[in-house]
Phi, psi and omega in degrees: 000126183263146178225145181275339182293140173282340174237125180268116177260108182265119182253141179241120183241161173271178180289342176193169179301326182294334183268350193307311182296318181295327178290325179293327176288325176299313185293324181292325188279148170278143188221132175277116184237160171286172176273002183299117176090350187284346184290344176259010186239115171301128180303335182284341180286337181301329188287343188242011188243150175265138173242130186228131174228027186248029176291140177258098188286146170244130187233141176197186185228140173242152179260137178266118186268336182231091186253109175296126187228020182273145171054043179284167180296326180227146170276145180242138183212130175137172178220152173207160179247099187279123179305341182252326189247354176094201185277133176242129178218119187236137177214173186214161170247139174209150171270172175231155175230157187286141171279341175196139181280160178042055178299143179256104180267006178065218183280103182287348179286351177259010183264135172242118180288122178274312179194162171232115187237126171264111183254129178230134185281130175292150176231355182155182180200173180209125179104218189239169186265038180287152178310145179228151179254122181261154172222137177231127180232148178281132179287136176255355178241132186288156169233160183226145181291343179269357180264167181253132179233152186243163180292346175256007179288143171230156177226147185292146180211167174294167175265005186259123179287120179284350180290135177303133181307131181097351188241016181290323183271137182220151175251110185310141180211067185292340180260012180279198178239134176241126178250120174241110191070240177253013186254134171266124183236172174305144189299133185235163160262122182253110186258117183271122179258160184297130184296338178299329179289320176293325175292326178293320177299308182301314179302317178297317184295327180271002187276347182092359175288172182268009185306318184259009183275352172195161181294328181290324177287327176292319177290340173280332178279310179234104197276349177131189182230159172247118186252124183210173175245155176223081193262352179069198179291135178243142178293151182298139179083009178246159178096179178194169174236146194229140185250141187230134175273098181285342178274000177288146186295340179275350172278112186191174175249130188231127169273121172256129183215165177241134174223119183051048176066015181246128179276135182225176179205155173222137187254143165246120189276151166235117184214185189292353175267356175275135174285144176199155176202156179267137171245129183227129175249130177231127180238106176268007186300134179075011174255161175290340172301315181294324176303314179294317175302319183277345183212103190299331179299330182292343180289352181290337182275303172210150178222172203222160166211140179217133182307144181065006190216307189213155184237145174274140179242130172245112177261132182244076178293150182106337183284352177281354179268357174291127185301143189290344179259027181278145169251124184270121178267328186204138174212105183252121168264118181249122191237093173291151184234162173260112183201127171266129186304128180090000175292149186289329190257076192270153174297150176292154180299328187224145170235147178268155180234131183225169171222150177266112187242125181051039182066017176251128178280122183233133171294144176250018178069032183233139173230152174252138187247131183283133175257111185284337174290316185252006175047065180198159169260133170242119189244124178278106178248030184300311182300318177294318178290326173294320176299316180298311183302320187278001183082003181282333179233138178244013181258138174255017177252130172253145186245124191242136184213151168301139187295333172264066192291325179250020181230009188209182177240019184296152175209162185223140169245111177267142167291128176273174178296339180255022179296151176279351179279163183297315190270130182239156174291144171207168178239127178242116187236130173246120182216161172234141179255131177254000000 
């Protein structure tokens, strides 16, 4: 920055006249700070800079009503009863595509169907590995990769459960080993479907119809499946949700059959050209989460964020008093959370930080990382605050969410400014006015 003056007079001001004495005391005192943001700050500048951590934060939670959930990175499946957030239930819809058009099954009278397996690769989990009861239904309503689907969207399907009788219950094992034939592959959930469906496919392919002559024809014939759980009422603190990578090449539906003493197979693929979406039901009724969503004042004690459902809001009144010609050297937003080490419902490793600009939720390129030792998120919002001071952003509200908002079941309990707990949220800002 260039100046015409031969002598530079650097003035340091507080946020207002009432804070001036406190700011001078803060500058004079030695303070133990983290190193976040210090790489851009000349140590000599600290002698002429103000540090403020007396902002009165306002915290609350908002519910998101229209969450787009199609073609997410992961499909989410499972249910659990969260003692703080209530019931969570996730399921998904997906299409299949042909691994090869116009397959030739030869003389189908010589075919014996061994099994029909829907294999989907685990990508993670949330909660515990208690048993879950699966259901798979054939969709009777088409979906399209060009359409938008929400977490509340449903599609019509048949009433017949396609899972082979006796195989409905499964124990999740995302950390296990899966062996297919002689190959060990990334861990999968292997769902055994009725062989009658496999026989139906083979008979249709051999009938001379055009069903298997193109993917469009096949999708008109078999529109996809709805995969869900039916666990009934669950005790508080039981159950879990599981994440699956549908775009992995090994996530597919496979007919295993024997023909003339030779074992064969035919795959129906799930890939990036298939439409899919997550459907999630969350019931916060009777919880403090619902109270805070309904009444923002209640969020001063604790406030929340939950995937597919709600976002945490931190409003920062007072930053409008930072002089417009200030250079922000450092801005740390520190957000302690409630979490007991070893608890099954742990906070996500990362949270995303957004702002609402012209009623549109926009990411500001900032993430918060969870510190398991101190049980807090520390977020560098220096660029956001500089943009606000410079007039590029006009909102004092930051919106916080689990980073994988439509790919997980994660949730967070933040301490509010009026918490009875020792650690409270705060914003620490170091700036210089020129």
